[in-house]
VOZA-93103 format. One line per 3 residues: their letters; for each residue x, y, z of N, C-alpha, C. Coordinates in steps of 0.05 Angstrom, whole numbers, plus 32768, in hexadecimal, padded with zeros to 4 digits. Example, Ala and Ser with C-alpha at 12.3 -4.5 7.8 and 13.67 -1.06 7.14 Angstrom:
2
AS) 8108/7F8E/809C/80F6/7FA6/809C/8108/7FBE/809C | 8101/7FD3/808E/8111/7FEB/808F/8102/8001/809D
END
This chain:
230
MST) 80AA/8018/815C/808E/8010/815B/8085/800A/8178 | 807A/801E/8184/8073/801D/81A0/8057/8011/81A4 | 8050/800C/81BD/8035/8003/81C4/8021/8019/81BC
ETQ) 802A/8032/81BF/8018/8048/81B7/8011/8047/8199 | 8025/8040/8189/8020/803D/816C/800C/8027/8167 | 800E/8011/8175/7FFB/7FFB/8172/7FDF/8004/817A
IRL) 7FDC/8013/818F/7FC2/801B/8199/7FB4/802C/8184 | 7FC4/803B/8174/7FB8/804D/8160/7FB0/803E/8147 | 7FB4/8024/8146/7FAB/8015/812F/7F8C/8015/812D
EPS) 7F82/801B/8115/7F65/801D/8111/7F56/8005/811C | 7F3F/8009/8129/7F33/7FF3/8138/7F2D/7FD9/8129 | 7F23/7FDB/8110/7F1D/7FC2/8102/7F36/7FB3/80FB
WKC) 7F4C/7FC1/80F5/7F66/7FB3/80F1/7F71/7FA9/810B | 7F6F/7FB9/8120/7F7A/7FB0/8139/7F6D/7F96/8142 | 7F53/7F94/813E/7F45/7F7B/8145/7F50/7F63/8136
CLV) 7F57/7F67/811D/7F61/7F51/810C/7F7E/7F4B/8112 | 7F8E/7F5F/811A/7FAB/7F5C/811A/7FB7/7F5D/8136 | 7FA7/7F60/814B/7FB2/7F64/8165/7FC5/7F4E/816E
DEF) 7FC0/7F35/8166/7FD1/7F1F/816F/7FEC/7F20/8162 | 7FEF/7F2E/814B/8008/7F2F/813D/801D/7F3E/814E | 8015/7F51/815D/8028/7F62/816B/8036/7F54/8183
DKP) 802C/7F3D/818B/8038/7F2E/81A0/8049/7F17/8196 | 804B/7F13/817C/805A/7EFD/8170/8078/7F04/8170 | 8089/7EEF/8171/80A6/7EF4/8172/80B0/7F05/815B
YMR) 80A6/7F02/8143/80B1/7F11/812C/80AC/7F2F/8131 | 8095/7F36/813D/808E/7F52/8141/809F/7F5D/8158 | 80A4/7F4E/816C/80B5/7F57/8182/80D1/7F5C/8177
ELR) 80DB/7F4B/8165/80F6/7F4E/815A/80F6/7F67/8148 | 80E1/7F6B/8139/80DF/7F83/8128/80DF/7F9C/8138 | 80D0/7F9C/814E/80CE/7FB3/815F/80EA/7FBA/816B
EFL) 80F9/7FA5/8173/8113/7FA9/817E/8126/7FB4/8169 | 8125/7FA9/8151/8135/7FB3/813B/8131/7FD1/8136 | 8118/7FD9/8135/8112/7FF5/8130/811B/8006/8147
RQE) 8118/7FFC/8160/8122/800B/8177/8140/8010/8176 | 814E/7FFB/816E/816C/7FFD/816C/8174/8010/8156 | 8166/800F/813F/816D/8021/8129/8169/803E/8132
LSR) 8153/8043/813F/814E/805F/8148/8162/8067/815D | 816A/8055/816F/817E/805C/8183/8199/8063/8177 | 819E/8059/815F/81B7/805F/8151/81B4/8078/8140
RKI) 819E/8086/8144/8199/809F/8137/8195/809C/8118 | 818D/8084/8110/8186/8080/80F4/816B/808D/80EF | 8168/8098/80D7/814E/80A4/80CF/813E/808E/80C1
IYP) 8125/808A/80CB/8113/8076/80C0/80FB/8084/80B5 | 80F3/807B/809D/80DA/8085/8090/80C6/806E/808F | 80AC/8075/8092/80A1/808F/809A/80A4/8093/80B7
KGN) 8099/80A9/80C2/8099/80AE/80DF/808A/8098/80ED | 8092/8094/8107/8086/807E/8116/8068/807E/8117 | 805C/8096/8119/803F/8097/811A/8032/8093/80FF
EYF) 8042/808E/80EA/8037/8089/80D0/803D/806C/80C6 | 804A/805C/80D6/804F/8040/80CE/8036/8032/80C4 | 8020/8036/80D2/8007/8028/80CC/7FF3/803A/80BF
NAF) 7FFC/804E/80B1/7FEA/8062/80A4/7FD7/8055/8091 | 7FE0/8041/8082/7FCF/8033/806F/7FB6/8028/807D | 7FBA/801C/8094/7FA4/8010/80A3/7F92/8025/80B0
NST) 7F9F/8039/80BA/7F8F/804E/80C7/7F80/8060/80B3 | 7F87/805E/809A/7F7A/806E/8085/7F64/805E/8077 | 7F65/8043/8079/7F52/8032/806C/7F4B/801B/807E
SFD) 7F34/801B/808A/7F2C/8006/809C/7F2A/7FEB/808E | 7F2D/7FD5/809D/7F2A/7FBB/8092/7F0E/7FB8/8084 | 7EFA/7FC2/8092/7EDF/7FBF/8087/7EDB/7FCE/806D
NVR) 7EEB/7FE2/8068/7EE7/7FF4/8051/7EF8/7FEC/8039 | 7F0A/7FD9/803C/7F1D/7FD2/8026/7F0E/7FC7/800E | 7F12/7FD4/7FF7/7F07/7FCA/7FDE/7F1C/7FC5/7FCA
VVI) 7F33/7FD3/7FCC/7F49/7FD0/7FB9/7F63/7FCF/7FCA | 7F76/7FBF/7FC2/7F90/7FBE/7FCF/7FA5/7FC4/7FB9 | 7FB5/7FD9/7FBE/7FCD/7FDD/7FAD/7FE5/7FD6/7FBE
LGQ) 7FF5/7FC3/7FB4/800B/7FB8/7FC4/8026/7FC3/7FBB | 8033/7FD2/7FCC/804D/7FDC/7FC7/8062/7FCB/7FD4 | 807C/7FD3/7FD2/8091/7FC3/7FDE/809B/7FCF/7FF8
DPY) 80A9/7FE5/7FF7/80B0/7FF3/8010/80AE/8011/800D | 80AF/8020/8022/80AA/803D/8020/80C0/804B/8010 | 80B8/8063/8006/80CC/8074/7FFA/80E2/807B/800F
HGP) 80FB/807C/8006/8110/8081/8019/811C/809D/8017 | 8110/80AF/8007/8119/80CA/8005/810C/80DC/801A | 8118/80F3/801F/810E/8105/8034/80F0/810D/802F
DQA) 80E0/8109/8044/80C5/8114/8045/80B2/8106/8031 | 80BA/80F0/8025/80A9/80E3/8011/8095/80CF/801E | 809F/80BD/802E/808E/80A8/8039/807C/80B2/804F
HGL) 8063/80AA/804E/8050/80B0/8064/803D/8099/8069 | 8045/8081/8062/8036/8069/806A/8022/805F/8056 | 801F/806C/8040/800D/8063/802A/801E/805D/8012
CFS) 801D/8044/8007/802E/803D/7FF1/8029/804F/7FD9 | 803F/8056/7FCC/8040/8067/7FB4/8038/8084/7FB9 | 802D/808B/7FD0/8024/80A6/7FD7/803A/80B7/7FE3
VPH) 8038/80D1/7FDE/804A/80E4/7FEB/8039/80FA/7FF8 | 8042/8107/800D/8033/811D/8019/802F/8135/8006 | 801C/8145/800C/8018/815E/7FFD/8032/816E/7FFD
GIE) 8039/817A/7FE7/8050/818B/7FE4/8069/817C/7FDC | 8068/8161/7FDA/807E/8151/7FD1/807A/8148/7FB4 | 808E/814B/7FA4/808B/8144/7F87/8085/8126/7F84
APP) 8073/811F/7F72/806C/8103/7F6E/8084/80F4/7F62 | 808C/80DE/7F6D/80A2/80CE/7F62/809A/80C1/7F47 | 80AE/80B8/7F38/80A9/80AD/7F1D/8094/8097/7F1C
SLI) 8094/8084/7F2F/8080/806F/7F2E/8064/807A/7F31 | 8061/808D/7F42/8046/8099/7F47/803E/80A9/7F2E | 8050/80B6/7F21/804A/80C4/7F08/803F/80B1/7EF3
NIF) 804C/8099/7EF2/8042/8085/7EDE/8027/807A/7EE6 | 8021/8078/7F00/8007/8070/7F08/7FF2/8084/7EFF | 7FF8/809E/7F03/7FE6/80B3/7EFA/7FE2/80B2/7EDC
KEI) 7FF8/80AD/7ECD/7FF5/80AC/7EB0/7FE2/8096/7EA8 | 7FE4/807F/7EB5/7FD3/8068/7EAE/7FB6/806E/7EB5 | 7FB1/807A/7ECC/7F96/8081/7ED3/7F8A/8094/7EBF
QSD) 7F99/80A8/7EB7/7F8F/80BC/7EA4/7F88/80AF/7E8A | 7F9A/809D/7E80/7F95/808F/7E67/7F7D/807C/7E69 | 7F7C/806E/7E7F/7F68/8059/7E83/7F4C/8065/7E87
LGL) 7F4A/807A/7E96/7F30/8085/7E9E/7F29/80A0/7E8F | 7F3B/80A9/7E7E/7F35/80C1/7E70/7F36/80DA/7E81 | 7F47/80DA/7E96/7F49/80F1/7EA8/7F60/8103/7E9E
APA) 7F5F/811C/7EA8/7F73/8130/7EA0/7F89/8132/7EB5 | 7FA1/813C/7EAC/7FB6/8141/7EC0/7FAE/8152/7ED7 | 7F9B/8164/7ED2/7F91/8176/7EE8/7F83/8167/7EFE
DFR) 7F7B/814E/7EF8/7F6E/813D/7F0D/7F82/8132/7F21 | 7F9C/8137/7F1C/7FB1/812C/7F2D/7FC5/8142/7F34 | 7FBC/8153/7F47/7FCC/816B/7F4D/7FE1/8166/7F63
HGH) 7FE1/814E/7F6F/7FF4/8148/7F84/7FF7/812A/7F86 | 8008/8120/7F97/800D/8104/7F9A/8004/80F8/7FB4 | 7FF3/8106/7FC2/7FE8/80FC/7FDC/7FCF/80EB/7FD6
LKA) 7FD1/80D1/7FDC/7FBC/80BE/7FD3/7FA7/80B8/7FE8 | 7FA6/80C8/7FFD/7F92/80C2/8012/7F76/80C1/8008 | 7F70/80D1/7FF3/7F55/80D0/7FE8/7F4D/80B4/7FDF
WAD) 7F61/80A5/7FD5/7F5C/8089/7FCD/7F57/8078/7FE6 | 7F69/807C/7FFA/7F67/806D/8013/7F4C/8071/8020 | 7F42/8089/801F/7F28/808F/802C/7F11/8081/801E
QGV) 7F15/8079/8005/7F00/806A/7FF6/7F02/804C/7FF8 | 7F17/8043/8006/7F1A/8026/8009/7F31/801A/7FFA | 7F44/802A/7FF1/7F5C/8020/7FE4/7F72/801D/7FF9
LLL) 7F79/8004/8000/7F8E/7FFF/8013/7FA9/8002/8005 | 7FB8/8016/800D/7FD2/801C/8000/7FE8/8010/8011 | 7FED/7FF6/800D/7FFD/7FE5/801F/8019/7FE0/8014
NSV) 802D/7FE8/8022/8048/7FDF/801D/804D/7FC4/802B | 805D/7FB3/801E/8064/7F9A/802B/8075/7F9E/8044 | 8087/7FB2/8042/8099/7FB9/8058/8091/7FD6/8060
LTV) 808D/7FDB/8079/8081/7FF5/8082/8096/800A/808A | 80AF/8003/808B/80C4/8017/8092/80DC/8013/8081 | 80ED/8028/8080/8106/8027/8071/8119/803B/807D
EAG) 8134/8036/807B/8147/8049/8084/814B/805F/806E | 814E/8077/8076/8151/808D/8063/8168/8087/8050 | 8162/808A/8036/8176/8087/8022/817F/806B/801B
KAA) 8172/8057/8028/817A/803B/8024/8162/802A/801D | 815D/8028/8003/8146/8018/7FFA/8148/7FFB/8004 | 8131/7FF1/800B/812E/7FD5/8014/813E/7FCE/802D
SHQ) 8146/7FE2/803C/8157/7FDD/8054/8149/7FCF/806B | 812E/7FCF/806B/8120/7FC1/8081/8112/7FA8/8077 | 8119/7F9F/805F/810D/7F86/8056/8119/7F6F/8066
GRG) 8109/7F5A/806B/8112/7F43/8079/8113/7F46/8097 | 8107/7F5B/80A2/8107/7F61/80BF/80ED/7F59/80CC | 80D9/7F51/80BD/80C0/7F49/80C9/80A7/7F56/80BE
WEV) 80AA/7F6C/80B1/8092/7F7A/80A6/8084/7F68/8092 | 8093/7F59/8082/8086/7F48/806E/8073/7F34/807A | 807B/7F29/8092/806A/7F16/809F/804F/7F24/80A7
FTD) 8052/7F3C/80B1/803A/7F4B/80B9/8028/7F51/80A1 | 8033/7F5A/808C/8022/7F61/8075/8018/7F48/8066 | 8027/7F32/8067/801C/7F19/805D/8002/7F12/806C
RVI) 8002/7F16/8086/7FEA/7F11/8096/7FD3/7F23/808E | 7FDA/7F3D/8088/7FC5/7F50/807F/7FB8/7F45/8065 | 7FC9/7F3D/8053/7FBE/7F33/8039/7FAD/7F1A/803E
ALL) 7FB7/7F08/804F/7FA8/7EF0/8055/7F8C/7EF6/8061 | 7F8B/7F09/8073/7F72/7F11/8080/7F5E/7F1C/806B | 7F68/7F2D/805A/7F57/7F39/8045/7F4D/7F23/8032
NER) 7F5F/7F10/802C/7F58/7EFA/801A/7F42/7EE8/8026 | 7F45/7EE3/8040/7F34/7ECF/804E/7F19/7EDB/8057 | 7F1A/7EF4/8060/7F02/7EFF/806D/7EF1/7F12/805C
KEH) 7EFB/7F1A/8045/7EEC/7F2C/8034/7EE7/7F1F/8019 | 7ED5/7F2B/800A/7ED0/7F22/7FEE/7ED0/7F3A/7FDC | 7ED6/7F35/7FC3/7ED5/7F49/7FAD/7EE8/7F61/7FB2
VVF) 7F00/7F5B/7FBC/7F15/7F6F/7FBE/7F26/7F6E/7FA5 | 7F2E/7F85/7F9B/7F3F/7F87/7F84/7F5C/7F8A/7F8E | 7F6E/7F78/7F86/7F8A/7F79/7F8D/7F9A/7F82/7F74
MLW) 7FA8/7F98/7F76/7FB9/7FA1/7F60/7FD6/7F9A/7F67 | 7FE1/7F87/7F58/7FFC/7F7D/7F5E/800E/7F85/7F47 | 801F/7F98/7F4C/8031/7FA3/7F38/804E/7F9B/7F3D
GAY) 8058/7F8B/7F2A/8074/7F82/7F2D/8075/7F66/7F39 | 808C/7F59/7F35/808F/7F3D/7F3E/808D/7F3A/7F5C | 8097/7F4E/7F6B/8097/7F4C/7F88/807A/7F4B/7F92
AQK) 806A/7F5E/7F89/804E/7F5F/7F92/803F/7F46/7F89 | 8044/7F3C/7F71/8036/7F25/7F67/803D/7F0C/7F77 | 8056/7F0A/7F7F/805D/7EF3/7F90/8050/7EF4/7FAB
KGA) 804F/7F0C/7FB7/8043/7F10/7FD1/8025/7F0A/7FD0 | 8018/7F10/7FB9/7FFC/7F0D/7FB6/7FF3/7EF2/7FAB | 8006/7EDF/7FAA/8000/7EC5/7F9D/7FEB/7EB5/7FAD
VID) 7FE7/7EBC/7FC6/7FD4/7EAD/7FD7/7FB7/7EB6/7FD2 | 7FB2/7ECB/7FC4/7F97/7ED6/7FC1/7F85/7EC3/7FB1 | 7F6D/7EBF/7FBB/7F5A/7EAE/7FAF/7F4C/7EBD/7F98
ETR) 7F52/7EB6/7F80/7F48/7EC5/7F69/7F2B/7EBE/7F62 | 7F20/7EAB/7F70/7F03/7EA5/7F6C/7EF2/7EB8/7F7D | 7EFE/7EC6/7F91/7EF0/7ED8/7FA2/7EF8/7EF5/7F9F
HLV) 7F0F/7EFA/7F92/7F1A/7F15/7F90/7F24/7F18/7F73 | 7F28/7F32/7F6B/7F34/7F38/7F51/7F51/7F3F/7F56 | 7F63/7F30/7F48/7F80/7F35/7F49/7F89/7F40/7F2E
LRA) 7F94/7F58/7F2F/7F9D/7F66/7F17/7FBC/7F67/7F18 | 7FC9/7F5D/7F04/7FE6/7F5B/7F04/7FF2/7F6C/7EEC | 8008/7F79/7EF1/8015/7F89/7EDD/8032/7F8D/7EE6
PHP) 8044/7F95/7ED3/805E/7F9E/7EDC/805D/7FB6/7EEF | 8072/7FBA/7EFD/8073/7FD1/7F10/8073/7FEB/7F01 | 8067/8000/7F0D/8065/801A/7EFF/807F/802A/7EFF
SPL) 8095/8020/7F08/80AE/802F/7F08/80B6/8034/7EEB | 80C6/8048/7EE6/80CF/804E/7ECB/80DE/8037/7EBE | 80EA/8025/7ECE/80F8/800E/7EC3/80E6/7FF9/7EB6
SAH) 80CD/7FF8/7EBF/80BB/7FE3/7EB6/80A0/7FEB/7EAC | 8098/8004/7EB1/807D/800D/7EAB/8075/8008/7E8E | 8088/800B/7E7C/8082/8009/7E5F/8081/7FEB/7E56
RGF) 8086/7FD9/7E69/8084/7FBD/7E62/8068/7FB1/7E69 | 8055/7FC3/7E6E/803A/7FB9/7E72/802A/7FC6/7E88 | 8037/7FD6/7E98/8027/7FE5/7EAC/8016/7FFA/7E9E
LGC) 8024/800A/7E8D/8015/801E/7E7D/8004/800F/7E69 | 7FEA/8013/7E6B/7FD8/8005/7E5A/7FCA/7FED/7E67 | 7FD0/7FE8/7E81/7FC4/7FD1/7E8F/7FA6/7FD5/7E95
RHF) 7F9E/7FEE/7E97/7F81/7FF5/7E9C/7F77/7FE9/7EB6 | 7F88/7FE8/7ECA/7F7F/7FDC/7EE4/7F6A/7FED/7EF2 | 7F6A/8006/7EED/7F58/8018/7EFC/7F3B/8015/7EF2
SKA) 7F38/8014/7ED8/7F1D/800F/7ECE/7F14/7FF3/7ED3 | 7F26/7FDF/7ED2/7F1F/7FC4/7ED8/7F16/7FC1/7EF6 | 7F24/7FCE/7F07/7F1D/7FCE/7F24/7F01/7FD9/7F28
NAY) 7EFC/7FF0/7F1C/7EE1/7FFC/7F20/7ECB/7FEC/7F14 | 7ED0/7FE0/7EFD/7EBC/7FCF/7EF0/7EB5/7FB7/7F02 | 7ECA/7FAB/7F0E/7EC6/7F94/7F20/7EB6/7F9C/7F39
LVQ) 7EBD/7FB3/7F45/7EAF/7FBC/7F5D/7E92/7FC1/7F56 | 7E8C/7FCF/7F41/7E70/7FD4/7F39/7E61/7FBA/7F34 | 7E6F/7FA7/7F27/7E62/7F8D/7F21/7E59/7F7F/7F3B
HGL) 7E68/7F84/7F51/7E61/7F77/7F6A/7E53/7F8A/7F7E | 7E46/7F9E/7F73/7E35/7FB0/7F83/7E44/7FC3/7F95 | 7E5D/7FC9/7F8E/7E6D/7FDB/7F9E/7E72/7FF5/7F8E
DPI) 7E77/800B/7F9D/7E7C/8024/7F90/7E98/8024/7F83 | 7E9A/8030/7F6B/7EB5/8032/7F5E/7EC6/8046/7F6D | 7EE0/8045/7F68/7EF2/8058/7F74/7EF5/8071/7F62
DWR) 7EF3/8088/7F6E/7EF9/80A1/7F60/7F17/80A5/7F63 | 7F26/80A1/7F4D/7F43/80A1/7F4D/7F4F/80BD/7F4B | 7F3F/80D2/7F48/7F49/80ED/7F45/7F55/80F7/7F5F
LS) 7F68/8109/7F5C/7F75/8116/7F73/7F77/8134/7F6F | 7F62/813F/7F65/7F62/815C/7F5F/7F60/816D/7F78
END
């Protein structure tokens, strides 16, 4: 995570977060990543995509937050947007369940989801935020506890404090614990089990979060999200 990476942080986020990059936890995180790379370890996503969620959705534009845990650790899957995969990469099971729920909730067809690249959502104000922004190839959760959580806790705090009428989608116990600070008198918090195959049938499928989010946005004079990816 070089100074050059920091400079490429989208301006409205950089204004909010610039002080974080000089704090001890971030210096330690930067050194950890440098050492991992010097040992020829493969880290996902690529360095210029660590902050892709922020560079794809400005602070000013955030209307919905989907909170993931850490990046996909398989080859070519992670690109800095939680649950998303680049064009040409098969959608993982959790993302397939997300698509199933959107189709059921909004009456959309499978043809509306021809790929797993979610930038169209990000462009509309959906912040696709992982709690941890890097991972070692093939080793799930390998970069947890290294400092990213402190950074993304600050992101959530800023959104909670400085914005109003944001929809937070918290799927699974991990996301719900991380989002416990959100002021529900100013924002909409939607909770459900995680969309992974292990838990989706325990309440994620049928949660109707996508129609609820759009109804809330419209209620507060904001444009709904077009969830299609055709």
